[in-house]
C-alpha positions, 0 to 999 in steps of 0.5 A, spaced: 500 500 500 502 507 498 504 510 505 499 514 508 501 522 507 501 524 514 501 531 518 501 533 525 498 539 529 502 541 535 509 539 538 509 539 545 509 534 551 504 529 548 505 530 541 513 529 542 512 524 547 507 519 545 504 520 538 509 523 533 515 518 535 510 512 533 507 515 527 514 516 525 517 509 526 511 506 521 514 504 514 507 505 511 507 513 514 510 519 510 511 525 515 509 530 510 508 537 515 508 539 522 504 545 524 507 549 531 505 556 533 512 556 536 517 556 530 523 555 533 521 549 536 517 547 530 523 547 526 527 542 531 521 537 531 521 537 524 528 536 523 528 530 528 522 526 525 523 528 518 517 532 516 518 535 509 514 541 511 513 546 517 507 550 518 505 555 523 497 553 524 493 547 523 489 551 517 495 551 513 495 543 514 488 543 512 489 547 506 495 542 503 492 537 498 498 532 499 496 531 506 491 525 507 491 524 515 492 529 521 494 528 528 492 533 533 495 535 540 492 541 543 489 545 549 483 541 551 478 547 549 482 548 542 482 540 540 475 540 537 475 547 533 482 544 530 479 537 528 473 540 526 476 544 521 481 539 518 475 534 518 471 539 514 477 540 509 476 532 508 482 530 512 482 523 516 483 526 524 487 522 530 486 526 536 487 526 543 481 526 548 477 529 550 473 530 543 469 536 545 467 540 551 460 540 549 455 536 545 454 542 541 461 542 539 461 534 538 455 535 533 459 540 529 465 535 529 461 530 526 457 534 521 464 536 519 466 529 518 460 527 514 461 534 510 468 533 508 468 525 508 474 524 512 474 519 518 475 521 526 478 517 531 479 519 538 485 516 542 482 513 548 489 509 549 485 504 554 481 501 549 488 499 545 491 497 552 493 489 550 491 488 557 484 491 557 483 488 550 484 481 553 480 482 559 474 485 554 475 478 550 474 474 557 468 478 559 465 477 552 466 470 553 464 469 560 457 473 558 456 469 552 457 462 556 453 465 562 458 461 567 458 466 572 451 469 571 449 476 570 453 482 571 450 486 577 455 491 578 461 495 575 466 500 578 471 504 576 476 507 581 480 512 579 484 516 585 490 516 580 497 518 583 503 522 582 507 518 578 503 518 571 509 519 567 512 513 571 520 515 569 518 516 562 525 517 559 523 521 552 528 526 550 524 532 549 526 538 545 525 545 548 526 552 545 526 559 549 520 561 546 514 562 551 508 557 551 502 559 547 497 563 551 492 558 553 485 560 550 479 562 554 476 556 558 469 554 555 464 549 556 456 548 555 452 554 554 448 552 559 453 552 564 456 558 569 462 560 566 465 560 573 465 552 573 468 551 566 475 550 569 472 544 574 468 541 569 474 541 564 478 538 569 473 532 571 472 531 564 479 530 561 481 526 567 475 521 567 473 521 560 477 515 559 474 511 565 467 513 562 469 510 555 472 504 558 466 502 562 462 503 556 466 499 552 467 493 557 460 493 558 458 493 550 453 499 552 454 503 546 450 510 547 446 506 553 448 511 559 444 514 564 446 518 570 443 516 576 446 521 582 452 525 583 456 526 589 462 530 588 465 535 593 465 542 592 471 541 587 467 538 582 472 532 582 472 528 589 466 523 590 462 518 586 457 518 580 452 513 579 450 510 572 447 505 569 451 503 563 448 498 558 443 497 563 448 495 569 449 499 575 456 502 575 459 507 579 465 512 578 470 513 584 474 519 583 479 523 587 486 525 588 491 521 592 499 522 593 500 515 592 506 515 588 504 509 583 498 509 580 491 507 583 486 506 578 482 499 576 475 497 573 471 491 576 466 488 573 461 483 578 458 477 576 453 473 580 458 468 581 465 472 580 468 478 577 473 480 572 478 486 575 483 490 571 488 494 574 491 500 570 498 501 569 501 509 570 499 512 563 506 513 560 509 506 563 511 503 557 511 495 555 506 494 561 499 493 559 493 492 564 493 487 569 487 482 569 484 478 575 478 473 574 475 470 580 470 464 579 466 462 585 460 458 586 463 452 588 469 453 583 473 458 588 478 459 583 482 465 581 485 466 574 491 471 572 491 471 564 496 474 561 495 480 555 495 477 549 500 481 546 505 483 552 510 488 552 507 493 548 505 500 549 497 502 548 499 509 545 503 505 539 498 500 538 492 506 537 497 509 532 497 503 529 490 501 529 489 508 526 493 507 520 491 500 519 483 502 519 485 507 514 488 502 509 483 497 510 477 501 511 475 497 517 471 501 523 475 505 528 474 502 535 473 509 538 470 513 533 467 520 533 460 518 533 461 513 539 465 518 543 459 523 543 456 518 548 462 520 553 461 528 551 453 527 553 455 523 559 459 529 562 454 534 561 449 530 564 453 529 570 454 536 571 447 538 570 445 533 576 451 536 580 448 543 579 441 540 580 438 542 574 
């Protein structure tokens, strides 16, 4: 197959650390252009990874007919605008989460996708973690066999911790240019503006968790917010949901734990499947899996990931390219991700008692 002609918007920590290097090492990807607001930094990253062109903004990439697909790493509030413009120009887009900060923005992106003919993938790296993939296969098989009975409860615990980079040793290029000024915070039009910061903080952290629960439970868009018990910071507490008809809870918090305190547990009548998340940037260490079978069996199984010693960020980049080459559907489409954006608006409407 011909190499995918690829551009990237952004040359900061996430772009340099976890996305650009993975696309750069693929033999079936050609790095055509990089867009970066800081010209000196852009030139350094261009040279390191071999982009043929350097642009100052995403619209120059959108207007370049040579480019087929684009990756985006930008401020949380700006990503949806950038992705929308690229989609409208007919580019395929790989973007960091969150997809958008409001349902209205997300729907504009999907309309741009339809109009432009490109395809949108939201980089929910947990769906591409080999441990999570293996756990999903076990969940599907257990549900199909009925051996552990019905699912009656699911919980996602995310107190996180300090060490999300886990000794990540990438060498980052830096310049003496000031970081671009952050755009004004924004959110849904019904939300008080003084809540935007808290909303985006919760959204960008727990978008992964809501998305993973929906995927594990094959819920699709079937998600209902039942109750919300968050502190004044709109962060620490619990959110009770029905996900695919299953009672579920998101446990959110802040911990000084120096490792990473995050796991998901799916309870059946006669056992459970538990998946423990590694620190986000820990290379080659997929999620851990524990399966307990009770009801007279009394057995604990610790399956190993089907594809061990792999990095979820690299796997999601490979998935994006493969799907564009084969025509397969993305595992985390824009259409699917709209359900997460709706969920977070609903969470904060309940939080505000609207």
